[in-house]
VMD Tcl script that builds the backbone (N, CA, C; Angstrom):
set m [mol new atoms 246]
animate dup $m
set s [atomselect $m all]
$s set {name element resname resid chain x y z} {
  {N N MET 1 A 0.838 -1.167 0.000}
  {CA C MET 1 A 0.000 0.000 0.000}
  {C C MET 1 A 0.893 1.244 0.000}
  {N N ARG 2 A 0.549 2.198 -0.804}
  {CA C ARG 2 A 1.292 3.453 -0.870}
  {C C ARG 2 A 0.897 4.369 0.290}
  {N N TRP 3 A 1.841 5.237 0.695}
  {CA C TRP 3 A 1.569 6.168 1.792}
  {C C TRP 3 A 0.375 7.055 1.449}
  {N N SER 4 A 0.237 7.477 0.211}
  {CA C SER 4 A -0.871 8.356 -0.179}
  {C C SER 4 A -2.227 7.696 0.074}
  {N N GLU 5 A -2.315 6.388 -0.107}
  {CA C GLU 5 A -3.548 5.654 0.171}
  {C C GLU 5 A -3.770 5.517 1.678}
  {N N PHE 6 A -2.707 5.184 2.395}
  {CA C PHE 6 A -2.776 4.977 3.843}
  {C C PHE 6 A -3.099 6.286 4.568}
  {N N ALA 7 A -2.542 7.392 4.103}
  {CA C ALA 7 A -2.700 8.690 4.765}
  {C C ALA 7 A -4.134 9.195 4.757}
  {N N GLU 8 A -4.956 8.725 3.847}
  {CA C GLU 8 A -6.347 9.178 3.753}
  {C C GLU 8 A -7.269 8.507 4.774}
  {N N LYS 9 A -6.808 7.503 5.464}
  {CA C LYS 9 A -7.665 6.703 6.340}
  {C C LYS 9 A -7.832 7.329 7.731}
  {N N GLU 10 A -9.002 7.070 8.315}
  {CA C GLU 10 A -9.311 7.501 9.680}
  {C C GLU 10 A -8.826 6.439 10.651}
  {N N LEU 11 A -8.324 6.869 11.821}
  {CA C LEU 11 A -7.938 5.947 12.882}
  {C C LEU 11 A -9.107 5.839 13.860}
  {N N ILE 12 A -9.577 4.621 14.104}
  {CA C ILE 12 A -10.720 4.373 14.979}
  {C C ILE 12 A -10.301 3.450 16.112}
  {N N ASP 13 A -10.633 3.844 17.345}
  {CA C ASP 13 A -10.366 3.021 18.532}
  {C C ASP 13 A -11.479 1.987 18.648}
  {N N VAL 14 A -11.117 0.715 18.575}
  {CA C VAL 14 A -12.100 -0.367 18.615}
  {C C VAL 14 A -12.790 -0.453 19.984}
  {N N GLY 15 A -12.086 -0.092 21.049}
  {CA C GLY 15 A -12.665 -0.168 22.388}
  {C C GLY 15 A -13.788 0.823 22.601}
  {N N GLY 16 A -13.567 2.065 22.249}
  {CA C GLY 16 A -14.559 3.108 22.472}
  {C C GLY 16 A -15.331 3.494 21.226}
  {N N GLY 17 A -14.923 2.982 20.080}
  {CA C GLY 17 A -15.576 3.332 18.826}
  {C C GLY 17 A -15.388 4.794 18.457}
  {N N GLU 18 A -14.339 5.421 18.980}
  {CA C GLU 18 A -14.100 6.835 18.747}
  {C C GLU 18 A -13.066 7.053 17.651}
  {N N ARG 19 A -13.208 8.182 16.993}
  {CA C ARG 19 A -12.218 8.603 16.002}
  {C C ARG 19 A -11.008 9.144 16.758}
  {N N ILE 20 A -9.833 8.611 16.455}
  {CA C ILE 20 A -8.596 9.065 17.085}
  {C C ILE 20 A -7.976 10.189 16.272}
  {N N GLY 21 A -8.073 10.086 14.970}
  {CA C GLY 21 A -7.475 11.088 14.096}
  {C C GLY 21 A -7.353 10.557 12.684}
  {N N ASN 22 A -6.574 11.239 11.901}
  {CA C ASN 22 A -6.358 10.874 10.515}
  {C C ASN 22 A -4.897 10.462 10.356}
  {N N VAL 23 A -4.655 9.380 9.653}
  {CA C VAL 23 A -3.289 8.887 9.468}
  {C C VAL 23 A -2.400 9.952 8.829}
  {N N GLY 24 A -2.950 10.757 7.941}
  {CA C GLY 24 A -2.177 11.788 7.267}
  {C C GLY 24 A -1.627 12.860 8.193}
  {N N GLN 25 A -2.201 12.991 9.390}
  {CA C GLN 25 A -1.723 13.971 10.369}
  {C C GLN 25 A -0.560 13.422 11.195}
  {N N ALA 26 A -0.309 12.138 11.099}
  {CA C ALA 26 A 0.669 11.470 11.961}
  {C C ALA 26 A 2.092 11.575 11.419}
  {N N ASP 27 A 3.021 11.575 12.353}
  {CA C ASP 27 A 4.426 11.372 12.027}
  {C C ASP 27 A 4.713 9.894 12.269}
  {N N LEU 28 A 5.716 9.370 11.598}
  {CA C LEU 28 A 6.073 7.967 11.780}
  {C C LEU 28 A 7.344 7.859 12.612}
  {N N LEU 29 A 7.352 6.900 13.523}
  {CA C LEU 29 A 8.554 6.563 14.270}
  {C C LEU 29 A 9.076 5.277 13.643}
  {N N ILE 30 A 10.238 5.357 12.998}
  {CA C ILE 30 A 10.774 4.236 12.220}
  {C C ILE 30 A 12.033 3.694 12.874}
  {N N ASP 31 A 12.132 2.366 12.927}
  {CA C ASP 31 A 13.321 1.709 13.466}
  {C C ASP 31 A 14.465 1.918 12.471}
  {N N PRO 32 A 15.545 2.585 12.888}
  {CA C PRO 32 A 16.633 2.862 11.944}
  {C C PRO 32 A 17.387 1.614 11.485}
  {N N GLN 33 A 17.343 0.556 12.266}
  {CA C GLN 33 A 18.047 -0.677 11.903}
  {C C GLN 33 A 17.296 -1.482 10.842}
  {N N THR 34 A 15.957 -1.591 11.013}
  {CA C THR 34 A 15.173 -2.454 10.128}
  {C C THR 34 A 14.358 -1.698 9.087}
  {N N GLY 35 A 14.108 -0.408 9.343}
  {CA C GLY 35 A 13.260 0.369 8.442}
  {C C GLY 35 A 11.782 0.144 8.681}
  {N N GLU 36 A 11.436 -0.640 9.709}
  {CA C GLU 36 A 10.033 -0.912 10.018}
  {C C GLU 36 A 9.419 0.241 10.803}
  {N N ILE 37 A 8.113 0.434 10.620}
  {CA C ILE 37 A 7.397 1.459 11.375}
  {C C ILE 37 A 7.182 0.937 12.787}
  {N N ARG 38 A 7.610 1.709 13.792}
  {CA C ARG 38 A 7.399 1.341 15.200}
  {C C ARG 38 A 6.054 1.850 15.693}
  {N N SER 39 A 5.747 3.119 15.360}
  {CA C SER 39 A 4.500 3.706 15.843}
  {C C SER 39 A 4.122 4.931 15.034}
  {N N LEU 40 A 2.870 5.354 15.238}
  {CA C LEU 40 A 2.351 6.583 14.649}
  {C C LEU 40 A 2.303 7.623 15.756}
  {N N LEU 41 A 2.727 8.839 15.473}
  {CA C LEU 41 A 2.686 9.924 16.440}
  {C C LEU 41 A 1.670 10.947 15.947}
  {N N LEU 42 A 0.543 11.052 16.672}
  {CA C LEU 42 A -0.535 11.951 16.283}
  {C C LEU 42 A -0.499 13.226 17.104}
  {N N PRO 43 A -0.695 14.381 16.473}
  {CA C PRO 43 A -0.737 15.631 17.234}
  {C C PRO 43 A -1.999 15.686 18.089}
  {N N VAL 44 A -1.852 16.274 19.280}
  {CA C VAL 44 A -2.980 16.438 20.190}
  {C C VAL 44 A -3.173 17.929 20.421}
  {N N GLY 45 A -4.371 18.421 20.130}
  {CA C GLY 45 A -4.668 19.828 20.353}
  {C C GLY 45 A -3.797 20.741 19.513}
  {N N SER 46 A -4.148 22.006 19.517}
  {CA C SER 46 A -3.325 23.001 18.844}
  {C C SER 46 A -3.591 24.357 19.466}
  {N N SER 47 A -2.623 25.191 19.420}
  {CA C SER 47 A -2.773 26.541 19.943}
  {C C SER 47 A -3.349 27.438 18.848}
  {N N TRP 48 A -3.507 28.686 19.134}
  {CA C TRP 48 A -4.012 29.636 18.150}
  {C C TRP 48 A -3.079 29.763 16.958}
  {N N PHE 49 A -1.811 29.483 17.177}
  {CA C PHE 49 A -0.827 29.654 16.111}
  {C C PHE 49 A -0.505 28.348 15.404}
  {N N GLY 50 A -1.292 27.290 15.645}
  {CA C GLY 50 A -1.130 26.027 14.953}
  {C C GLY 50 A -0.050 25.120 15.493}
  {N N LYS 51 A 0.522 25.454 16.660}
  {CA C LYS 51 A 1.560 24.601 17.230}
  {C C LYS 51 A 0.925 23.427 17.959}
  {N N LYS 52 A 1.555 22.272 17.850}
  {CA C LYS 52 A 1.082 21.087 18.562}
  {C C LYS 52 A 1.308 21.261 20.058}
  {N N GLN 53 A 0.352 20.782 20.855}
  {CA C GLN 53 A 0.497 20.839 22.305}
  {C C GLN 53 A 0.993 19.515 22.862}
  {N N GLY 54 A 1.122 18.523 22.044}
  {CA C GLY 54 A 1.605 17.218 22.464}
  {C C GLY 54 A 1.326 16.197 21.370}
  {N N THR 55 A 1.681 14.957 21.629}
  {CA C THR 55 A 1.416 13.893 20.664}
  {C C THR 55 A 0.903 12.656 21.384}
  {N N ARG 56 A 0.177 11.849 20.652}
  {CA C ARG 56 A -0.232 10.519 21.103}
  {C C ARG 56 A 0.568 9.523 20.287}
  {N N GLU 57 A 1.070 8.507 20.941}
  {CA C GLU 57 A 1.826 7.478 20.233}
  {C C GLU 57 A 0.994 6.214 20.163}
  {N N ILE 58 A 0.823 5.708 18.952}
  {CA C ILE 58 A 0.098 4.454 18.724}
  {C C ILE 58 A 1.098 3.432 18.218}
  {N N ASN 59 A 1.347 2.422 19.019}
  {CA C ASN 59 A 2.272 1.354 18.662}
  {C C ASN 59 A 1.740 0.631 17.426}
  {N N TRP 60 A 2.615 0.368 16.482}
  {CA C TRP 60 A 2.203 -0.295 15.230}
  {C C TRP 60 A 1.540 -1.642 15.505}
  {N N GLY 61 A 1.970 -2.339 16.537}
  {CA C GLY 61 A 1.393 -3.633 16.878}
  {C C GLY 61 A -0.044 -3.553 17.361}
  {N N HIS 62 A -0.525 -2.363 17.689}
  {CA C HIS 62 A -1.894 -2.193 18.174}
  {C C HIS 62 A -2.874 -1.918 17.040}
  {N N ILE 63 A -2.367 -1.838 15.816}
  {CA C ILE 63 A -3.246 -1.719 14.657}
  {C C ILE 63 A -3.771 -3.115 14.355}
  {N N LYS 64 A -5.095 -3.262 14.404}
  {CA C LYS 64 A -5.709 -4.574 14.236}
  {C C LYS 64 A -6.174 -4.843 12.807}
  {N N LYS 65 A -6.609 -3.795 12.105}
  {CA C LYS 65 A -7.138 -4.012 10.755}
  {C C LYS 65 A -7.016 -2.724 9.950}
  {N N ILE 66 A -6.575 -2.837 8.718}
  {CA C ILE 66 A -6.540 -1.705 7.803}
  {C C ILE 66 A -7.577 -1.978 6.728}
  {N N GLY 67 A -8.639 -1.180 6.748}
  {CA C GLY 67 A -9.723 -1.350 5.795}
  {C C GLY 67 A -9.656 -0.327 4.681}
  {N N PRO 68 A -10.660 -0.321 3.805}
  {CA C PRO 68 A -10.640 0.602 2.675}
  {C C PRO 68 A -10.775 2.075 3.078}
  {N N GLU 69 A -11.417 2.362 4.237}
  {CA C GLU 69 A -11.621 3.748 4.655}
  {C C GLU 69 A -11.066 4.065 6.033}
  {N N MET 70 A -10.777 3.043 6.830}
  {CA C MET 70 A -10.335 3.302 8.196}
  {C C MET 70 A -9.324 2.278 8.677}
  {N N VAL 71 A -8.645 2.654 9.764}
  {CA C VAL 71 A -7.684 1.785 10.426}
  {C C VAL 71 A -8.226 1.533 11.833}
  {N N ILE 72 A -8.421 0.268 12.174}
  {CA C ILE 72 A -8.952 -0.100 13.481}
  {C C ILE 72 A -7.774 -0.326 14.424}
  {N N VAL 73 A -7.809 0.375 15.566}
  {CA C VAL 73 A -6.731 0.336 16.544}
  {C C VAL 73 A -7.283 -0.100 17.891}
  {N N GLU 74 A -6.580 -1.009 18.556}
  {CA C GLU 74 A -6.918 -1.382 19.928}
  {C C GLU 74 A -5.934 -0.637 20.823}
  {N N THR 75 A -6.383 0.502 21.362}
  {CA C THR 75 A -5.460 1.371 22.080}
  {C C THR 75 A -4.968 0.772 23.375}
  {N N GLY 76 A -5.844 0.348 24.247}
  {CA C GLY 76 A -5.418 -0.222 25.522}
  {C C GLY 76 A -4.268 0.564 26.114}
  {N N SER 77 A -3.131 -0.081 26.327}
  {CA C SER 77 A -1.951 0.601 26.866}
  {C C SER 77 A -1.053 1.132 25.756}
  {N N GLY 78 A -1.464 0.970 24.485}
  {CA C GLY 78 A -0.607 1.376 23.377}
  {C C GLY 78 A -0.744 2.822 22.974}
  {N N LEU 79 A -1.642 3.565 23.623}
  {CA C LEU 79 A -1.864 4.956 23.259}
  {C C LEU 79 A -1.534 5.816 24.454}
  {N N TYR 80 A -0.566 6.688 24.310}
  {CA C TYR 80 A -0.236 7.569 25.417}
  {C C TYR 80 A 0.256 8.908 24.902}
  {N N HIS 81 A 0.212 9.873 25.781}
  {CA C HIS 81 A 0.624 11.234 25.430}
  {C C HIS 81 A 2.107 11.405 25.671}
  {N N ARG 82 A 2.737 12.188 24.840}
  {CA C ARG 82 A 4.160 12.527 24.998}
  {C C ARG 82 A 4.274 13.959 25.450}
}
mol reanalyze $m
mol bondsrecalc $m
mol representation Tube
mol addrep $m
């Protein structure tokens, strides 16, 4: 799957059925040794000037399903603020 296709998808928490964000807003944390994606870093909140107030980290292993329009995530302990 190309990044352009993946970036259009919504992130949905399977536990609460809530929208977490959009993949296109996320930064990727990549393992420099293997090149594998470790996690997605999503911005949380914004100030009047568009600066991020923090990030949420979603471990790649907590992604349960990638569908045509959304990505299903089981957050549990895999989602936390930085």
